[in-house]
N, C-alpha and C positions, 0 to 999 in steps of 0.2 A: 351224464354219459360216462360209462366205464370203457375208456379208450383201450385198455389192455385186452378186453374181450374182443373188440373189433380187430385189433392187431393180430390176435391169435387166429381168428377166422380167415383174415386176409392171408396170413402166412400159410395156412393149410391149403387154401385154394390156389395160392401161388405155386405151391409144390405140385399140386395136381396138374395145373396148366403146363408147368415146365417139363414134367416127366412125359407128357404126351408128345413132346418133341422127339422122343425115341422113334416114333413111326416115320416121320420124314427123314430122320437119320438113316433108317433102314433103306429107304429109296436111294439116298445119297451114296451109301455103301455099295449097293447093287450097281449103280451107274458109274461109280468112281468119279463123281463130279466135284467141282470146286466149292460146293455149298456144304460139304461135310464139316469142315473146321468151323465155319461161322455158326452152323447149327449146334455143334458141341459147345462152343463158347456161349451161345445164347442160352442153352439149357443150364449151363453152369452158372451164368450170371443170374438167370431167373431163380435158381435154387438159392443163390446167395442173398438176393433181395428178399425172398420168402423167409430165409433164415433170420434176417434182421427183424422182420415182423414177428416171427415166432419168439424171438428173444424178448421183444417188447411185451409180448402177451404171456410170458412164462408164468406159470402158476395160476392163470385165470381159468375159470370154468365156463364152458359154453352154456351150461345150465342156468347161469345167472343172467343170461341175455334177456333184455327187455325189448320193447318195440323200437326205441330210439337206436339201440345198438344194432338191431337187425336191419333197420333202414339204412343206417350208415355203412354197415358191412356189405350189404347188397349193392348199394350205389357205388361204393369205392372199389368193390371187387371187379366190376366190369372195366373200370379205368385201369386197375392194376393188371388185369388180364391183357388189355390192349397194350399197356406199356411193355410187358414181357413179350407178348406175341409179336410186337413190331421189331424186336431185336434181330431175328434172322434176315428180314428184308434189308435192314440198315447195315448190319455187319457184313453181309454178303455183297452189298452194293447193288442189289436189285433195284432199290429206290435210293435216290441221291441224298435225301435228308431224313432226319428222324421224324419230322412232321409228317412226311409222306408215309413213312413206315408205320407210325402210330395210326394214321388215318386208315391205311389198308387193314391193319389188325382190328381196329375198332369196327370197321365195316364187316370184317369177317365174323368176329364174335357176336355182333348184334344181328347178324344174318341180313345185312343191308345189301351187300353186293356192289356198292359204289367203289370204283377202282381208279387209282391214279397210275396204274401200270399200263404203259402204252403197248409195247411189244411183248405180250404175255408168253408166247411160245419160245421166246429167246431165253427165258428163265429156266434153270435146272429143275428136274422133277421133284427133288427134295423140297425146294422152296415152294413150288406150286402145290405139292401135297399138303404142306403145312398151311398154305393159304386157304385151301379148301377144307382142311380139317378144322380150322378155327370156326367155320360155319357149323360143322356137325356138333362140335362141343358146345357152341353157344345156342344152337337150335332148341334143345330141350332145357337148356339153362345151366350155367356154371354152378349155381347154388344147388340145383336139383342133382347135378352130377356129384357134387361134394357130399350131399346127404346120402346118396346111393352108395358111395364107396368109402366114406369116412364115418364109421359108426360113432366116433367121439362127438360128431355134430348132431347126433340123434336127439340128445337132450336139449330142449330149447329150439330144436330145428323147425318147429311149426312157425315160429316167428320169421325165420329166414324164408321158408316156403311161401308164406303169405305175401312177403315183401317182393318176391321175384315172379311168381307164376302169374301170367297175364289173365286179365278178366276181372269183373267186379267181385266174384266170390270164388276163390280157389277151392277145388274139389279134392277131398281125400278119398282114396280108394279103399284104404284100410285104416284101422285105428293108429297104427304105427307109421309115423311119417317116413321113416327110412324105407319101410316096405313099400309105401306108395311111390317113393322116388325110384326104387328098383323096378317096380312094375311098369312105370311110365318109360323108363329107359329100356326095359325089355321089349315093349311094343315098338319103340323107336328103332332098336337094333334089328328086330325081326323084319319090319317094313324096309329098312335100309338094305338088309341082306337080300330080300326078295327083289327089290329094284335092281341092285347090282347084278344079280343073277340073270334077270331078264335082259338088261343092257348088254351083258357079256355074251349071252346066247345069241343076241341080235347082231353081233359082230364088233362091238367095242372092245378094245383091249382092257385088261384088268385095271390099269392105272386110270384111264379115262372113265371107266364104269364106276369106280369108287369115287373119284372126284366129282363127277356129275351127280351121283347119288347124294353125296354130302350137301351139294348145293340145292338139290331138290327137296330132300327130307327136312332140311333146316330152313327151307324157303329162303335161301340166301342168294344164289345166282352166280357165284364165282365159277368160271369155266377155265380149264387150262388151254383153251383155244381162243384165238383172237376174235373170231366171229361167233363165239358162243355156240349154242346148239345148231344155229343156222349153218354152220360150216359143214355139217354132215349132209344136209339136204335129204334126210332120211325120214320118211313118214312113220316107220316103225318106232324109231327113237322118239319122235315127237309125241306119239300117242302114249307110249309108256311113261314118258316124263309128265305129260298132261295128267294122267291118272294119279301118279304119286304126288304131284303138286297139289291136286285136289284133296287127296287124303291128308297131306301134311297141313293143309289149311283148315281141317276139321279138328274138333276136340278129341284129344288122344284118349280121354276116359271112355268115349264112345267106342273107339277102336278096341279098347280092352274088353268092353262088354260084348262086342261082336265076337271077339276071339273066345270068350267064355261060352258062346252059344246063344246069346241074346240077339237074334237076327234082327229084331225090330227096333233096336236101340237107336239107330240113326233116325228113323222116321218118326219116332215118338218125341224126338227133341226138336223144339220149335226153332231154335237157333240154326240147327243143321238144315231144316226144311227151308228156312229163309235164305241161308247161304247157298243151297243147291238151286233154289229158284232164281237167285241173282245170277249165278253162273250160267244156268241153262238159258235164261232170257237174254243175258249179255252175249253169249256165244251165238245164238240164233240171229239176233238183231245185227251184230257185227258182221257175221257171215253174209247176211242179206245185203247190207250196205256195200261190202267189199265186192260182191258179185255184180250188183247194180251199177256200181261206179266203174266197173271194168278193171279193178285192181287184180282180179283173177278171172280166168276163163271158165272154170268149172266150179260148181257148188262144193264139190269135195275139197278142192284146194282152198276155197274161201273158208270152208268150215274148219279145215285143219289149221291154217295159219291164224284164223280168228280165234279159235278155241285155245290155241297155245298162248296167244298174247293175253286174252281175257283171264285165263286161269293163272298165268304167270303174274299178272298185275294184281288181281284181287287177293291172291295168296301172298303177295309181296315178295315173290321169288326173284323176279327180274331177269330171268333168262329171255333171250330174244331169238326169233327165227326170221324176222323181217323188220325193216325200218318202218315202224308205224307212224313216223312223222310225215310219210308220204301218203298215208291213208286219208279218207274223208274226215272232215272236221268233226262230224258227229262221233265217229269212232274215237278220235283223240280225246274229245270231251268226256265220253263215257269212260275211257280208260283213266282219265284224270280223276273222275269221281270214284272209281273203283280203288284208286291209290289210297284214298282216305278211308274207305270202308275196311279193307284188309280181311284177315281170316277170322276164325272163330276164337272165342275164349278157350284157353287150354290147348291151343294149337301152337305150331312154331311160327305162324304168320304174324306179321306186324299190323299196323293200322289201328284205327279206332276200335275195331272188332264188331262183328255182326250183331252180337247180343246187345251192345249199347245202341246201335242204330235201331234195332228192333224195339228195344225198350223205349227209345225216344218216340218212335211212331205210336206205340201203345199209350204213352203218357199224353201225347198230343190228342189222340182220340178220346182219352178219358176226360181231358179238360174241355174238349168240344161238347161231350155229352153233358158235362156239368153246366155248361152255358145253356144248352137246350132244355135240360131238366134240372133246375137248381136244387130240387129236393132229393134228387137221386144220389145214391151212394155208389160211386164208381171206383173200382179197384183195378190196379194194373196187375195182370197175371202173366206168368211165364210157366209153360209146361203144367198148366192147370193149378198152379200154386200162386197165392197172393204174394207179390213182391213188397217187402217192407219199404216204408217211406224213406228209411235211412239209406237203402241201396239206391232207390230212385234219385234221392238228393245227391248221392255221391256221383251218380252218372251225369247228372246235370252240371255239377261242379267240374267234373272231368272235361266235359265239352267246353265249358267256359275257359278253363285253364289252357286247354288245347288250342283254342282259337287265339288266345293271347300269345302263347309261345310261338305259334306259327307266324303270327303277324310280326312279333318282335324279331324273330329269326330272319324273316324276309327283309325287313327294314335294315337290319345289320348287314346282310349280304349285299343289298343294293348300295348301302353306304360304303362298302368296300370296293365299289366300282363294277360290280357284276350287273349285267343288263337285267331288266325287270322280269322277263320271262324265265331266264335262268335262275334268278334269285328265288322266284316263287317255286319253280320246279325242283330246284336243288334242296330247298328246305322241306318241301312236301315229300320228296323221294327219300330223304334221310330220316326225317321224323317218323315216316311210316315204314322205314326199313325196307324200301323197295330197290333202290339202286339207280337204274336208268330213269331219266325224267324227260324233260323237253328242253329245247334250246341247245346250249352248248354242252349240256349233260344228257343229251338224248341217247337213243338206243345204239347209235353208231359212234358216239363220242365217249369221253370219260371225264373224270374230275381233275385231270392234270393241270388244266388251265385256271382252276380256282386259286385265288391268292392264298398265301400261307395262313394268314389270320382266318380266312374263310374256311380253310380245312379244319382248323381247331373248332370253329363255331359249328360246322357240320358234324364233326366227331361227337361233340356234346349232344347235338340233335339226335344222332344215331343211338347213343346210350339212353337218352331220355325217352325216345320212342320205344326202345326195347323194354325199358322198365316202366313204361306208362307214366312218365312225368314225375310222379310224387317223390320217388326215391332219390332222384337227382336234385329236385328243387329243395328237398329237406336238408340237403348238405349245405345249403346257403342260408338256412334259418338258424340264428344264434341259439335258440332254445334247444336245438338238437344236441348241441355240444356242452350244455351246462350240466353240472353235476346235480 
């Protein structure tokens, strides 16, 4: 392990994260609020910490980066971003302890949306803008952002790209990885601008339109309002956000192809069809149950509130417009299942990912066919292409590790004194980067009551979920750090 290279990458990315604090500083200046000085101190401290890493990596070339260095850099970069990102909450006093501040920042960057902030609207706009901006920066990925704006990471950048981009096989849009990163961020910015415009035209002020767009496009869920989107009670806002949550949960390479004029790109992709089918089926069944149970008087209301929550949960956004813990048990059970499924590979959504669920179904079908026809040769295909056994094996291993991590996390949380339902729901919600769960971390609650040790456990779960387990687990493997 060439630690100097890892330090150089961490230093560069730390600089990027710190400089983005200029945007919330802008809001603090406009408002003349008391968060200006804490934000300035936070940016300066973040740059100082980044400078130490750059000094440790002085003279090292990113082109010498191998897989071990890439995995270490990616895994540690998310913890470093959270450590720097939590400084404004702590220095301003928005949150009482650094543990809470780190948790809030980790939740932001990993687009989880689990919050320990009780009275959100009492915080100044600069702090709230930074809180939501961490979503937007983490949504497309800190490393992908670095590759897009720091050309010096272009050499050897594919190692970093592979280590961060979610899904079994990261896709390159162009031969140059920096160009791919720029294109992905271009699509991300375009959709963000479009949603902001629609919300603004619908009556939201610019600040709230931006912050809610950050939470939507990153599938994060932080809102500057105490009651989230439900505080508006506005059907127009609900449907606009439903649309963009759905788009954010799909593979961004498909959006790029659509923008290039390939109108059929969505429907040719098996994962997208599977994802769309789950959403449509889930929305219709939930709406029917809500109507039949008397939760809503009209089908349009049942459809609107059901669609919002189904799309919010399956894309792991976590916005809420209703207390779904009061809904029928079938609906709660379905939403719990959708928490684990998550969005598509190459999206900003968390969870296991639709492509892995789809591949698991296909592999089970192939094994059943082998039992019925022992001499038959059964292949697992995706988009009319045979999937290699190596990829199938990696998906099965991922499921195994996922179950173990989920079980261990739940046991630890229960051991810390958290009730069983909350222990299960909190680990599921953070590991899948959703935010709200069930029990004491339900849609009308938050994570403030979780013990301090539990917040650190859940912070690790959030980063593991965002990086799909391996990059964090490898940090604890001694072989990763050997020369």
